N, C-alpha and C positions, 0 to 999 in steps of 0.2 A: 723433307728434312726440317724445314722451317716449322711445320705444324708440329712435328715431334718434339722439337726443342721448346716450343711454346707450351705444349701439354705437359711436358716434364717440369717446366718452371712453375706452372700453375698448380700442378699436383703436389709437388714438393712444398710449395708455399702454403697451400691449404693444410697439409698435414703438419707442417711445422707450427701452425697456429691452433693445434688441437687443444692446448691448454686454455687459450682464450676462448675457444668455442664452448667450454663448459660453463662460462658465465651466462650463456643463453638458455641453458636447460632450467627446469623448474627448481625453485628453492623452497618448495612446499614440503616441509619435513614429513608431515603426516602422510602424504602420498607416497613418498619414498619408503616410509615405514611399512605401508600396506604391501609394497612390492617385495621388500626384504623379507618380511615375516609371513608373506603369502597369506595375508588376511583376506577372508571372503567378504565381499561387498558387491551386492547386485548392481549398484549404481557405478561401479568402478571396474574397468577392464585393464588388467596388467598389460596385455599385449598392446592394446591401443595406446596406453600411456607410454610404454617403452618406444613404440614406433614414433609417436610425437616428439619424445625427447631426443631420439636419434636424429630426426629431421631438424630439430632446433639446433642440436649440436653441429650438424653439418652446415646449417645456415650460418651459425656463429663463426665456424671456421672460414667460411667464404668471406663473410663481412670482415673478419679480423685480417684476412690475407689482403684484401683491398685497402684496408685502412693502414695497417702497419707496413706492408711491403710495397704498396703502390702509391698511396696518397700522401702519407705523412713524412716529413723530414726530421722527425724527432720521436723519441720514445720516452715521454715524460709523464708525470702524474696528471698534470694539467691537460696534456694532449689526450690522455686516456678518458678523462671525464668529458672533455669537449667533443670527442668523436664517439666513444663508446656509450657515453652517459645516456643520450637520447634514445639509442638503439635498445639499451637495457630497460629503459623506462617503458618503451613500447612493448618489448617482448614480455617482461615480467608482469607488466600491468594488464596485458591482454588476458591473463588467467582469470581475472575477476569477471571479465565479460563472457569468456567462452567456456570456463569450467565451473563457474559459480561455487568456487571453494575458497573460503577466506584463509589466508595465511598471515600470521602477525609478522613473520620473518620477511615475506614478500612485500607486505604493505609498508613496513618500516623501511626496508631497503629501497624500495621504489621512491618513497617520499624523500629519503636522504639523497639518492642519486639525482632526483629532479631539482632539489634545492641547491645541491653543489653545482650542477651543470648550469642552472639559471644564474647562480651567484658568480660563477666564472665568467659567463657572458656580460654580467653587469659591470665587472671590474673595469673593462675597457673604457667606459663612459662615466664612471663615478669617481675615478682617481685622477682627474685632469691635473690638479695642482701637484700631485706626486710626480707625474711625468714631467711637468714644467720644471720643477726643481731638479729633477734628474738631468734634463738637457742643459739647465743653467750651469751645471758643474763643468760643462765643456765650453761654455760661452764667455767671450770677452766683448764688452761694448766699447767701441771707439767713438768718441764724440768729435769726429772729424770726418772729412771725405776720404775715400780710399787713396792710397799713395799714387803718385804719378807713375805712369808706365815708361820705362827707359828702354826695354828690349823689345823691339818690334818683331823679332823672330819667334816669339811665343804666341803671337796673335793668330788664331785659327781662321783659315780662309776656305776650308773645305767642309761642307756640311755632310750629314749622313747620306742624303740622296746622291750627291755627287760622288762620294766614296763608293757607294754601291754601283753606281753607273760604271765607274772605272774598273771595279773589280769584276762585275758581271761580264764585261767585254773580255777580260783575261780568263775568266772561269770557262769559257766556251772551248778553251784549248785542252781542258783536262780529259783524260781517257775516261770513257763511260761518264761523261759529265752529267747525264740525267740522273745519276745515282746520288748526286750530292747537291747541296744548296748551302749558301752562306748563312752562318748563325748571326747572332747579334753583333752589330757594329759598335765597338767601343773605342774611345780615344785613350791613349796611354803613351808613356814614354818608353821607347825601346832603345837602349844605349843612350845616345844623345839626340835621337830623332823623335819628334812628336808625330804619332801615327794613329790612323784608324786600323784596328785589327779585327778580323772576322774569321772564326774558325769554320772549316767545312764540316757540315752536319749531314747525316743520312736524310735522304728525301722521303723515305717510307720504310716500313717494317721489312718488307720482302727484299728491298734494295740493300738494306743493312745486312741481311743474311748473305747476300751475294758478295758484297764488298768487304765485309768483316772489319774494315778500317777506312778512315777517310784520309785524303791525301795531304792534310796539313792545315795551313791557314794562309790567308792573304792579308796584305797590308798596303796602305797608301798614306802618303804624307798628309798631315792636317794643315800644314802652313804653306806648302808649295803647290799652287794650282797646276804647274806644268809637270809635276812629277807623275810618272806612271805607277800603276799597281804592280805589286810583286807577289808571286806565290812562293811560299816557303815549304818545300816538300818535307814532310815528317809524318810518321805513322801515328794517327790519333785513334786509339781503340776505346779508351774510357772517356766518353763524351756525353753531353747532355741528351743527344738524340739516339744514343745507343739503347738497346733493349736488354731486359732481364738483368743478369749479373754484371753486364758490361756498362750499364747505365751509371754515369758518374756519381750522382747523388745517392743512388742505392749502394754503390760500392763503398762510398765514404761512410754512409749511415751504418752499414753492417760492421764497420770497424769501430765507429764511435756512436753507438745507438743512443746514448744519454744526452749528447750534445744537440743544441738547436742549430740546424744548418740554414744559413739565411740565403746565400746566393752563390753562383759559380761564375768565374770570370777567366777566360783564357788570357794569360800574360806571358809573353816571351821573356826570357832573361836577357841580360845585356849582350849575349852572343846570338840571340835569336832563337834559342831552343824553347819550345812552348811548354808551359806548365798550366795546370788549372789551379786557381787560387779560390778556395772555398772558405767564406767567412763563417765563423761560428760564434756562439755565445749563449745567453740565456734571456729570460724575460724578467723585468722588474717585478711585475705582479701578474700572476696567472699566465696568460698568453698575450699580455700587452706590455708595451714599453720595452723594445729590444735593447739589450746591452751587449756590445760586442766584446768578446774575450780574446779573440785571435783569428788566425787563419790556418787552414790545412793546405799545404802544397802538394799536388798530385802530379806525378808523371803520367801523362795520358797514354803513353806507349806501353808501359809496364804495369801501371796501377799502383806502383809504390807511392806511399805518402808519408808525410811528416807534419806534425802539428807544432805550431809556433804560437806562444802567447803573444798578446798584443804588445808591440814595441820591439819584439825580437825577431820579426820576419826578415827575410832577406832584403837587402837594400834595394834590389830591382823591383820589388812588389810595390805597385803604385796604389792599387784599389784594395784598401782594407775595409773601410766603411762603405757599404753599398749605397746606391742611390736611393733605395726604399727607406733605409735607415735615415739618411739625410732628409728625406721628405718627412718622415715621422718627427724628427727632432726640430725641424723648421716649424712644423705644425705645433708642436709642444710650446716652442718659444713664442710664436706669434699669437696663438689662439688660446692656450690653456692657462694664461697668466692668473686669472682669478677663478679658475675652476669650471665645472660643467655648465652651471646655470648661466654664468656670464657669457658663454658662447651663444646663448639663445636670447638672453634678457639683459639689456644694458650694454653688453659688449664693450665694457670699459677697458681701455688700453690694448685693445685687440688689433692685431695686424694679420691679414690674410696672405699666406704665401702663394705666389703664382707658380707656374711650371718651373721646374728645376732644370738648369742647364749645366752640362759638364764641359769644363774647359781647363786651361792651365794658368797658373800665375806666372810672374815674371822669372821665377826660378825654374820653371818647367815642372812644377809640382801639380799633380791632378787635383782639381778643386770642383766643388759644386757651388753654383751661385743661384740666388733667388731674389726676385723683386717682391717686397711686401707692399700690399695696399690696404687702405682703410676699408673695413667691411661694408660701410654704408656710402662709401665715395663712388666716384665715377669709374674707378679702376684704371684711369688713364695716367696717373702719376704715383710715384712710389711714396710710401710713408717711411720706409727704411730698406736697406739692402743687406743681404746676408751671404757669407762665404763659409764653406766648410772644407777643410783640408781632408781629402779622401784617404790619406794615410794615417793621419794622427787623430782625426775626429775633431780637431779644434775648430770652434765656430767663432766668427767675428761678425758682429752686427754694427752697421753704420746708420745711425738715425739722422745724420746731417744731410741725407739726400732728399729730404722732404721736399716735394715739388718737381723732382726730376721725372722725366717721362719713364714709363715702364718699357721694357724691351719690345713688347708687342706694339706700343705706340710709335717707338723709334722705327720699327719696320714699316708701319703705315706711312711715316714721314718719307722714308726712302721711296716707297712705292708710289707716292704722290709727287716726287720731285721731278723736275723737268727732264733730267737725263733718262730716268726710268719710264716715264710716261711716253716719252718720244720713242722708246723701244718697247713696243707693247707687250712682248713676251717676257720681259725682264722682271724679276722679283727679288726683293731682299730676303735674306734667310739667316737665321741663327745669330741673333745680336749678342754681343759680348760687351760688358760694361767696363769702362776704364775712366780714370781721370786723365785727360789729355790737355796740355797747355793751360792747366788750371780750371778747365771746364768739364762738367759731367758729360760723358760722351759714350756713344755706342759705336763699335766697329761692326759693320754688317756686310758680309759678302753678297754680291749680286749675281744671279744666275739667269739663264734663259730657260725656255720651256723644255729643253732637252737636258737640263742639269749641267750645262756648260758654263764655266766660270767667265764672267764678263768684266769684273772689276770689283772694287770695294768702296763702300760709302762709309763716311764718318759723320755721325749726327751729333750735333750739339743738343743735349737733351734737357737743357734748362727750359721749362715750359714758358718762361717769359719771352724767350727769343730762340726759336728752333732754327738751326742751320743744317744744311745737308751738303757735304763736300764729297767729291767723287774722283777716283783715279783708277787706272788700269792696274796699278800696283799699290802696296801700302804706302810706299814713299811718295808717290804722286798724290794719293789721297790726303796724306798728312800735310803736304805743301799746299794743296787746295784748302784744306781745313784751316791752316795757319793764316792763309790770306783772307779767308772769310772772317775769321776771328778778329784779325787786325782791323777789318772794316767797321767793327762794331765796338771794340774794346777801347779804352782810354789808357793804354800803356800798362796793362796788368796781365800780359800773357807770359807766364813763367813756364818754359817748356818742361823742366825736370826739377825734381826736389833737390838735387845736389848742384844745380847750376849756380855759378858765381856771376854777380852783376859786374859788367864792364862798361867804363865810360871812355869814349873814343872821340878824337877830333880829327877831321880830314877834309880833303877837298873833293867836291862832287865830280865824278868822272863821267857818269851817265845817269839819267833819271827818266823813268817811263811810267805813265799811269796804267793801271789795270781796272777796267770797269766791268762790273756785272751787276745783277739785280740786287745783290746784298750791299752794294756800295762801291766806292773807289779806294784803292790802295795804290801807293807808289813804290816801284822798285828803285832803290838808290844804290849805286856802286861808287865806292870812294877809291881814290888813287892809293895804290899799294896794298889794298884789301882784297881778299878772294871771296869774302862773303857778300851775299846780296841782302840788303836791309829793307824790310817792309815797313813803310810809314803810312799811317792812316790820318786823314785830316782830324779825326776825333782825338788824336794825340797832340797835334799841333797844327793850327791853320797855316803856319809858315811853309809847310811843305808844298802848298798849292802854288806859291810864287818862287819856289826854289828852282834855280837854274844850274847848268853845268858851270863849273869854276867856282861856285860859292863854297865858302868854308862853313862847315856845320859841326856841331857837337851833339852826340847822341849817346844813349846808353842802352844796353841790352843784356840778356843772360846768356853766357858763353855755353855753347853746345858744340857737338861735332857736326851739326847740320850746316849745309851750305846757304840756307836761307833762314834768316832769324827775324822775328818781329821785335821792333825797338820799343823801349819803355818810355823814353823821353827824346825830344828833338828840338834843337835850337839853331836856327840859321843866323849866324853872327853878322851876315851882310844886310840883314833886315832889322831895322831899329824899331 
């Protein structure tokens, strides 16, 4: 049955491309004239000529089928020349070699095809400044460091490998589990939850024929290491791994053949019902410089779809701009500022983007982040930091991070820290950049060799003084980070951008030093106060001689935290 369906699909596809196949037959008018008028020519065989043309036509139908129906996600003029052009040049140009018959039509057409095809290929690397200015229309440059993070709940602690480990364990319970495999793991917001979501895909052609549909999708929390994975049962028919007319991209392309389809993404709505979101658009020039125009939302159960222009998509759709478009735009902004030749000679004002990471901002919006480095530098520190909103496409560039460690270097710092070295199988993974307590910082989850969560590290990424704090939870890690910062700062730890400075006088109820390799800080409790105050000798030497019962005056930034680092300290008992 599967073979019959396959043969039917191929046969119908080949015959439906009969018109395109005609482009592969001879354009030599004089030869066709001999056939039509039945002119006698001892050097020309009509039967042989027609047999060759029929073969060329069939070959053209097959090539057209694989290009239009299998390979391409667009049916545009540029796509035609990019894919058909070289084939037509080869086929039509071969007549000069094998038939030794000159045709002005074939010669002119072949040259035009060749020039247009080569010209199209050249557009991608000769119009760098055009692409740079295109990306600039989406870009804002902020001459400051990124804002402080206030919401710890949006910090991701689960990486892709850990999510896969959790979902793999659960997937073993599926009926006929060998028929299916998880698709791409992507983070997104489902309702109010930040999750990894992975659709179930067919594991092979023949298993797709047996199953006809997959059992749904699985998800797991991005922020809660203790959360278990969940399978959402739903019939997925039109998916990326389906074949023939049930293939998602082919299904959408058949409905919108002139659109450029960029990428598919499974996104559940706020109630958990799965939809596929297909980003579409066009190219700025030829087939380079992707411009996103909107999304097509597809019900994978029924195949029904609706097109939404950019900005009018449903509120629950997080991923409008794809990661590949983000990568292109970051490259345009960082490297194409002065055109093609500058990327190879001079490299003036160039910034090279590193790997792109997908995460959330404080509002729970999906964003792409990237570290830029100098092209001729060591690659260990940033020259700027970039953020793209995956829904709106807005890009923000922060040049004030110059000298801050890159994410990869922050991970190395974690892996060389005392806690991780002591536990040989532990490794840091997936760094996320924030401004924390006024310092450039990376939050980095730590896993063992079995992809089991072991804790979280916070790295002060200022290359002048790198610190690594660690905790089993985010709260513990932030407390440790605060303590380490207090040991080196001189009263300039401001936890949040909205905090108000408070001055307080009181009597010391308890005081205890905390000593580690980064220095000494003192925990101070005052009578009638519930907060613990962190005081470093770098803020005031008087803390060293402070005792229980002393009257002190201190200032700090008010937050909801139980432990705060003070900004100033004065022991009135010490003159």
